[in-house]
ZATORSE-344632 format. One line per field, with one value per residue (C-alpha): x, y, z. Coordinates in steps of 0.02 Angstrom, whole numbers. Layout:
N
c1 = [X, ...]
c2 = [Y, ...]
c3 = [Z, ...]
REM end
This chain:
122
c1 = [-371, -544, -542, -386, -453, -297, -291, -138, -70, 70, 180, 295, 416, 392, 269, 90, 113, 231, 110, -26, 83, 131, -56, -102, 50, 26, -164, -126, -289, -233, -227, -66, 3, 135, 260, 374, 469, 492, 432, 355, 502, 620, 495, 514, 706, 722, 872, 991, 1041, 1227, 1299, 1341, 1157, 1088, 1196, 1244, 1216, 1041, 986, 1056, 974, 811, 823, 867, 725, 598, 692, 665, 477, 477, 474, 618, 651, 624, 755, 757, 681, 694, 812, 862, 956, 803, 771, 605, 524, 363, 277, 126, 30, -113, -286, -228, -76, 55, 192, 190, 324, 451, 569, 687, 748, 944, 918, 795, 798, 780, 597, 515, 443, 257, 253, 332, 195, 59, 134, 144, -34, -95, -7, -124, -265, -194]
c2 = [-212, -252, -423, -462, -388, -267, -77, 10, 169, 265, 372, 513, 626, 764, 912, 923, 1023, 899, 763, 850, 860, 680, 633, 738, 679, 490, 473, 385, 296, 256, 368, 463, 506, 650, 608, 759, 717, 544, 466, 324, 290, 286, 178, 49, 68, 168, 289, 355, 231, 204, 289, 124, 67, 233, 234, 55, -62, -119, 63, 103, -57, -10, 171, 102, -17, 130, 241, 101, 105, 296, 333, 448, 491, 674, 771, 744, 883, 791, 688, 548, 454, 415, 236, 171, 6, -101, -147, -267, -259, -386, -321, -369, -260, -404, -356, -491, -420, -284, -238, -93, -51, -21, 92, 134, -34, -136, -189, -355, -455, -450, -631, -603, -473, -589, -727, -617, -564, -736, -784, -654, -770, -934]
c3 = [942, 1025, 942, 1036, 1203, 1207, 1250, 1184, 1262, 1176, 1287, 1238, 1333, 1213, 1255, 1211, 1055, 984, 1031, 939, 787, 803, 805, 656, 558, 590, 619, 789, 838, 1016, 1166, 1193, 1363, 1374, 1505, 1495, 1666, 1603, 1770, 1677, 1566, 1721, 1820, 1676, 1668, 1506, 1522, 1387, 1255, 1217, 1056, 978, 981, 921, 771, 746, 604, 659, 665, 494, 421, 494, 426, 254, 251, 288, 157, 24, 67, 43, 231, 268, 453, 494, 578, 763, 877, 1037, 1140, 1022, 1156, 1261, 1264, 1218, 1247, 1252, 1409, 1420, 1580, 1600, 1678, 1853, 1840, 1813, 1688, 1553, 1435, 1476, 1339, 1351, 1174, 1164, 1017, 884, 788, 946, 963, 1007, 869, 844, 887, 1054, 1087, 1042, 1147, 1303, 1264, 1256, 1418, 1511, 1471, 1538]
REM end
């Protein structure tokens, strides 16, 4: 992501051992922050997702698409109701994009991320 002048940080609420397993399993190339008390999640308004978003049609479609590609979801070991999201903070500390996912299938489009990133250079 150097060519885009972007630094990525991945955050998890799971413990250090689970974080190590995730890195080994996925080959994650970016820094991973362990936030077991979820203070960062809470600071960005990421709480517990509603059941209808956790197991709604959008989630089922997303899992189906991944399964068709041969990527089956693993059995959950953590709090599956914890909302995730995407936050883009520019170098001056201004939040340019703040998206709290309603459920696993609710993520911003890549074009939205690029548009927010480009806005940091205007």
